[in-house]
C-alpha positions as CSV (number, residue, x, y, z in Angstrom):
1,M,70.7,86.2,-142.9
2,K,72.5,86.7,-146.2
3,E,73.8,83.6,-148.0
4,K,77.6,83.1,-147.7
5,K,79.3,83.5,-151.1
6,P,82.8,84.0,-152.5
7,N,84.1,87.5,-153.2
8,P,82.3,88.5,-156.5
9,N,84.1,89.8,-159.6
10,W,87.5,89.7,-157.9
11,N,89.2,87.7,-160.6
12,S,88.3,90.3,-163.2
13,V,89.6,93.1,-160.9
14,L,92.9,91.2,-160.4
15,E,93.3,90.7,-164.2
16,A,92.7,94.4,-164.7
17,I,95.6,95.4,-162.4
18,G,97.8,92.5,-163.6
19,A,97.8,90.4,-160.4
20,K,96.7,86.9,-159.7
21,P,95.0,85.6,-156.6
22,K,96.6,83.0,-154.4
23,N,95.0,80.7,-151.9
24,A,96.2,81.3,-148.4
25,S,96.1,77.6,-147.6
26,D,98.1,76.4,-150.6
27,G,101.4,76.5,-148.8
28,E,103.0,79.3,-150.7
29,N,105.0,82.0,-149.1
30,N,102.4,84.6,-148.1
31,S,104.8,87.2,-146.7
32,E,105.7,88.8,-150.0
33,P,104.7,92.5,-149.5
34,A,103.1,92.9,-152.9
35,A,101.3,89.5,-153.2
36,I,97.5,89.7,-153.2
37,T,96.1,86.6,-151.5
38,M,92.6,85.4,-151.1
39,M,92.1,84.6,-147.4
40,P,89.1,83.3,-145.3
41,L,87.6,85.9,-143.1
42,A,87.6,83.5,-140.3
43,R,91.4,83.7,-140.2
44,L,91.5,87.5,-139.7
45,R,91.7,89.1,-136.3
46,P,91.3,92.8,-135.4
47,F,94.5,94.7,-134.5
48,R,94.9,94.2,-130.7
49,E,93.7,97.3,-128.8
50,H,93.3,99.3,-132.0
51,P,91.6,102.6,-131.2
52,Y,89.3,103.0,-134.2
53,Q,85.6,102.0,-133.8
54,V,83.8,100.0,-136.5
55,R,80.3,101.4,-136.2
56,E,77.5,99.7,-138.0
57,D,76.1,102.9,-139.4
58,A,74.8,104.0,-142.8
59,E,78.3,104.4,-144.2
60,L,79.2,100.8,-143.3
61,V,75.9,99.6,-144.8
62,A,76.6,101.5,-148.0
63,L,80.2,100.0,-148.1
64,S,78.7,96.5,-147.6
65,D,76.3,97.0,-150.5
66,S,79.1,98.2,-152.7
67,I,81.3,95.2,-151.8
68,E,78.4,92.8,-152.4
69,Q,78.1,94.2,-155.9
70,N,81.7,94.9,-156.9
71,G,83.9,93.1,-154.4
72,I,86.7,94.6,-152.3
73,L,88.7,96.8,-154.7
74,S,91.4,97.7,-152.1
75,P,93.0,94.6,-150.4
76,I,93.1,94.4,-146.6
77,L,96.6,94.7,-145.2
78,V,97.5,92.0,-142.6
79,R,100.4,90.6,-140.8
80,P,101.0,87.1,-139.4
81,L,99.8,86.8,-135.8
82,E,102.6,85.4,-133.6
83,G,102.0,82.0,-132.2
84,T,98.9,81.3,-134.4
85,D,97.9,80.4,-137.9
86,D,95.8,83.6,-138.1
87,Y,96.5,87.1,-139.3
88,E,96.1,90.5,-137.7
89,I,94.5,93.3,-139.6
90,I,96.6,96.4,-140.0
91,S,94.4,98.4,-142.4
92,G,90.9,97.4,-143.4
93,H,88.8,96.8,-140.3
94,R,85.8,98.4,-141.8
95,R,86.2,96.6,-145.1
96,A,86.5,93.3,-143.3
97,K,83.3,94.0,-141.3
98,A,81.4,95.2,-144.4
99,A,82.5,92.0,-146.3
100,E,81.1,89.9,-143.4
101,L,77.8,91.8,-143.6
102,A,77.8,91.3,-147.4
103,G,78.1,87.5,-146.8
104,L,81.6,87.0,-148.1
105,T,83.6,84.1,-146.8
106,E,87.0,85.2,-148.1
107,V,88.6,88.6,-148.9
108,P,91.7,89.8,-150.8
109,V,94.6,90.6,-148.5
110,I,98.2,91.7,-148.7
111,V,100.4,90.0,-146.2
112,T,103.3,91.9,-144.8
113,D,105.7,90.4,-142.2
114,I,106.5,93.3,-139.9
115,D,106.8,93.5,-136.1
116,R,104.1,94.9,-133.9
117,D,105.7,98.4,-133.5
118,A,106.0,98.9,-137.2
119,A,102.5,97.6,-137.7
120,T,101.1,99.9,-135.0
121,V,102.6,103.0,-136.8
122,Q,101.2,101.8,-140.1
123,M,97.8,101.0,-138.6
124,V,97.5,104.5,-137.0
125,D,98.7,106.3,-140.2
126,S,96.3,104.4,-142.5
127,N,93.3,105.4,-140.4
128,L,94.1,109.0,-139.5
129,H,92.7,110.2,-142.9
130,R,89.2,108.8,-142.1
131,E,86.4,111.3,-141.9
132,H,84.4,111.7,-138.6
133,L,87.3,110.5,-136.3
134,L,86.2,110.8,-132.7
135,P,88.5,112.7,-130.3
136,S,89.0,109.5,-128.2
137,E,90.0,107.6,-131.4
138,K,92.6,110.2,-132.3
139,A,93.8,110.4,-128.7
140,F,94.5,106.7,-128.3
141,A,95.8,106.4,-131.9
142,Y,98.4,109.1,-131.2
143,K,99.4,107.5,-127.9
144,M,99.8,104.1,-129.5
145,K,102.0,105.6,-132.2
146,M,104.1,107.5,-129.7
147,E,104.7,104.4,-127.7
148,A,105.5,102.3,-130.8
149,I,108.1,104.9,-131.9
150,K,109.5,104.9,-128.3
151,H,109.9,101.1,-128.5
152,Q,111.7,101.5,-131.8
153,G,114.3,103.7,-130.0
154,R,113.4,106.8,-132.0
155,A,112.0,108.8,-129.2
156,T,111.4,108.9,-125.4
157,S,108.0,109.5,-123.9
158,D,108.7,113.1,-123.2
159,Q,110.1,113.9,-126.6
160,V,106.9,114.7,-128.5
161,G,108.4,117.9,-129.9
162,P,107.6,119.8,-133.1
163,K,110.0,117.8,-135.3
164,L,108.9,114.4,-134.1
165,T,105.2,115.5,-134.3
166,V,105.4,116.6,-137.9
167,Q,107.6,113.7,-139.1
168,R,106.5,110.8,-136.9
169,I,103.3,111.4,-135.0
170,S,101.1,113.6,-137.1
171,E,101.2,115.4,-140.4
172,G,98.1,117.5,-139.7
173,D,98.3,118.5,-136.0
174,S,100.8,120.6,-134.3
175,A,103.0,119.4,-131.4
176,S,100.7,121.1,-128.8
177,Q,97.6,119.6,-130.4
178,V,99.1,116.1,-130.3
179,K,99.9,116.6,-126.6
180,R,96.4,117.7,-125.9
181,Y,94.9,114.6,-127.7
182,I,97.3,112.3,-125.8
183,R,96.3,113.9,-122.5
184,L,92.7,112.8,-123.2
185,T,93.7,109.2,-122.6
186,N,93.8,110.1,-118.9
187,L,90.1,111.0,-118.8
188,I,87.5,108.6,-117.4
189,P,85.3,107.0,-120.0
190,E,82.3,109.1,-119.1
191,L,84.1,112.4,-119.7
192,L,85.6,111.0,-123.0
193,D,82.0,110.3,-124.1
194,Y,81.3,114.1,-123.6
195,M,84.2,114.8,-125.9
196,D,83.0,112.3,-128.5
197,R,79.5,113.8,-128.5
198,G,81.0,117.3,-129.1
199,E,79.7,118.5,-125.8
200,M,83.1,119.4,-124.3
201,A,86.0,121.3,-126.0
202,L,89.4,119.7,-126.4
203,T,91.1,122.2,-124.2
204,V,88.6,121.6,-121.4
205,G,89.1,117.9,-121.6
206,E,92.9,118.4,-121.5
207,A,92.6,120.5,-118.3
208,L,90.4,118.0,-116.6
209,S,92.7,115.1,-117.6
210,Y,95.2,116.4,-114.9
211,L,92.7,115.5,-112.1
212,D,92.8,112.1,-110.6
213,E,90.0,109.6,-111.2
214,E,88.1,110.5,-107.9
215,M,88.0,114.2,-108.7
216,Q,87.0,113.5,-112.3
217,Y,84.0,111.5,-111.1
218,A,83.2,114.4,-108.8
219,V,83.2,116.7,-111.8
220,L,81.0,114.2,-113.7
221,E,78.5,114.2,-110.8
222,A,78.5,118.0,-110.5
223,M,77.9,118.3,-114.3
224,G,74.9,116.1,-113.9
225,E,73.4,118.1,-111.1
226,Q,74.2,121.5,-112.7
227,E,73.2,120.3,-116.2
228,C,76.2,121.9,-117.7
229,T,79.8,121.3,-118.7
230,P,82.8,123.3,-117.4
231,S,84.1,126.3,-119.3
232,L,87.8,126.4,-120.0
233,S,88.3,129.0,-117.2
234,Q,86.5,126.7,-114.7
235,A,88.5,123.6,-115.9
236,C,91.8,125.5,-115.5
237,R,90.9,126.6,-112.0
238,M,90.1,123.1,-111.0
239,K,93.4,121.9,-112.5
240,K,95.3,124.6,-110.6
241,L,93.6,123.8,-107.3
242,F,94.3,120.1,-107.8
243,S,97.9,120.8,-108.6
244,D,98.2,122.7,-105.4
245,G,96.6,119.9,-103.4
246,Q,93.6,122.1,-102.5
247,L,90.7,120.8,-104.7
248,T,87.7,119.4,-102.9
249,E,84.4,118.1,-104.1
250,D,82.7,121.1,-102.6
251,D,85.1,123.3,-104.7
252,I,84.0,121.5,-107.9
253,F,80.3,121.9,-107.2
254,D,80.8,125.6,-106.3
255,I,82.8,126.3,-109.5
256,L,80.3,124.6,-111.7
257,A,77.4,126.4,-110.0
258,E,78.7,129.7,-111.2
259,E,76.9,131.4,-114.1
260,K,78.9,131.3,-117.3
261,A,78.8,134.1,-119.8
262,N,77.6,131.8,-122.5
263,Q,74.7,130.5,-120.3
264,R,73.2,133.9,-119.6
265,E,69.8,134.5,-121.1
266,M,69.7,136.7,-124.2
267,V,67.1,138.1,-126.4
268,K,67.9,137.9,-130.1
269,I,66.0,139.7,-132.8
270,P,67.0,139.1,-136.5
271,L,68.6,142.2,-138.1
272,D,66.0,142.1,-141.0
273,V,63.2,142.5,-138.5
274,L,64.9,145.4,-136.7
275,Q,65.5,147.1,-140.1
276,L,61.7,147.2,-140.6
277,F,61.6,149.8,-137.8
278,F,65.1,151.3,-138.4
279,P,65.5,151.6,-142.1
280,D,68.9,152.8,-143.3
281,Y,70.4,152.3,-139.9
282,T,73.7,150.4,-139.3
283,P,73.6,147.6,-136.7
284,Q,75.5,149.8,-134.2
285,Q,73.0,152.7,-134.8
286,I,70.1,150.4,-134.2
287,R,71.6,149.2,-131.0
288,N,72.2,152.8,-129.8
289,A,68.7,153.8,-130.8
290,I,67.1,150.9,-128.8
291,V,69.3,151.7,-125.8
292,R,68.2,155.4,-125.8
293,M,64.5,154.4,-126.1
294,L,64.9,152.0,-123.2
295,E,66.6,154.6,-121.1
296,Q,63.8,157.1,-121.9
297,Q,61.3,154.4,-120.9
298,K,63.0,154.1,-117.5
299,K,62.6,157.8,-116.6
300,P,59.6,158.6,-114.5
301,P,56.8,160.4,-116.4
302,K,56.5,164.2,-115.9
303,R,53.7,165.2,-113.7
304,S,51.2,167.7,-115.0
305,R,50.6,171.0,-113.2
306,E,47.2,169.9,-112.1
307,E,48.8,166.8,-110.5
308,E,51.3,169.1,-108.7
309,R,48.6,171.2,-107.1
């Protein structure tokens, strides 16, 4: 276990940017938006139900090593947690975890006294730029932001239109794309895992999200037995049958048992290999030549005159 130690080199960093650290326990007003405060890690709490995972992967280890050497160069944004003496992290969950791994006992924070809805919008926006966001993370982030905006009186739950999408929900995704992501929050966790592993397309997940939990688990079971995932066409057919009140577990198994075009066996030969036998041929000419040769091969051999006697 690493020895606990104060944040290294932070005073010099603060001097370089013209700020001074304040102790969070010295009784000063810590709600000034621009004030940088040194705060014990033990007083920080994760944002309640925040959708972003903090994975202890190679990137987090590298961040921890950097913090151990140089300190936290970008303060963690927090807000007072109602009814407690603690603070809720708005932006900086990975930095806080990396600081803990680096053995720090306190970290630089900026305290902002905003309500939960405003904090939710800020929390979502500050993390959407991250690389390697999982579909489930983006889905629940968009849903949290939509609900926060609704609570602020700026939208209703069915008003995720183009204008609101661009200005308030997402700067990078279209209205239809935002709706697709939010629909994913209706998937059972096991199907969401397929999405996060990149084994199921967004449009397929969206279609399956219209099935109830029982039918989704039936899809999951059929996927396991057939060792496949639904195509978009199959998922849309199941969605339509369910909408019409006609989808059964047998239908799900029958649909997933169908052969999909992308699962048919194919023989692939690299073009450079084929060109050894068909020099100066275009790919289409090579294909036509091979087909003619195979057709010729299928014809029965001509019988000699002696064989006809």
